[in-house]
C-alpha positions in Angstrom: -24.8 26.2 -1.0 -24.8 23.9 -4.0 -21.0 24.2 -4.2 -20.7 23.0 -0.6 -23.2 20.2 -1.3 -21.2 19.1 -4.3 -17.9 19.2 -2.4 -19.4 17.1 0.4 -20.8 14.6 -2.0 -17.4 14.3 -3.7 -15.7 13.8 -0.3 -18.3 11.2 0.7 -17.8 9.3 -2.6 -14.0 9.4 -2.2 -14.3 8.1 1.4 -16.6 5.3 0.3 -14.2 4.3 -2.5 -11.2 4.4 -0.2 -12.9 2.2 2.4 -14.3 -0.2 -0.2 -10.8 -0.5 -1.8 -9.2 -1.1 1.5 -11.5 -3.9 2.6 -12.9 -5.5 -0.6 -10.8 -7.6 -3.0 -8.0 -5.8 -4.9 -9.9 -5.9 -8.3 -12.7 -3.8 -6.9 -10.6 -0.6 -7.2 -10.9 -0.9 -11.0 -14.7 -0.8 -10.9 -15.1 3.0 -10.1 -12.5 3.9 -12.8 -14.3 1.9 -15.4 -17.7 3.3 -14.4 -16.2 6.9 -14.5 -14.8 6.3 -18.0 -18.2 5.0 -19.2 -19.9 8.0 -17.6 -17.6 10.4 -19.4 -18.1 8.5 -22.7 -21.9 8.8 -22.2 -21.6 12.5 -21.6 -19.6 13.0 -24.8 -21.9 10.9 -27.0 -25.4 11.9 -25.7 -24.8 15.4 -24.4 -22.4 16.4 -27.2 -19.8 17.7 -24.7 -16.6 19.1 -26.0 -14.1 16.3 -26.6 -11.2 18.2 -25.0 -13.1 19.2 -21.9 -14.3 15.6 -21.5 -10.7 14.4 -22.1 -9.5 16.7 -19.3 -12.2 15.5 -17.0 -11.4 11.9 -17.8 -7.7 12.3 -17.2 -8.1 14.2 -13.9 -10.9 11.9 -12.7 -9.0 8.8 -13.5 -5.9 10.1 -11.9 -7.8 10.8 -8.7 -9.6 7.4 -8.7 -6.4 5.5 -9.5 -4.5 7.4 -6.9 -7.1 6.4 -4.2 -6.9 2.8 -5.5 -3.1 2.7 -5.4 -2.8 4.3 -2.0 -5.3 1.8 -0.5 -3.3 -1.1 -2.1 -0.2 0.3 -0.6 -1.8 0.6 2.8 -3.1 -2.9 2.5 0.4 -4.2 1.6 1.9 -2.4 4.6 -0.7 -3.8 6.9 0.0 -7.4 5.7 3.8 -6.8 6.0 3.3 -5.6 9.6 1.2 -8.6 10.5 3.9 -10.9 8.9 6.6 -9.2 11.0 4.6 -9.6 14.2 4.1 -13.3 13.4 7.8 -13.8 12.8 8.6 -12.0 16.0 6.3 -14.3 17.9 7.8 -17.3 16.3 11.3 -16.3 17.2 10.5 -15.6 20.8 
């Protein structure tokens, strides 16, 4: 049951990050990435985690977080472009 609980927590965190990135200012997407890097650094320093396993975790985690951030920026850009096209269409008619 704990695997399912961890999976659900991960999905919930990803959904919150995606929604926050979509509606909050653009710079907010960098905050989870920085916090994750600090967390991994904390694990390496204080829990003496293996450097290579922490590096793998850092690379995969940052790739996922930055992927969410970039996709939400792309969605935001598309939304603004569609609104701009609608406004131009109204102006021309």
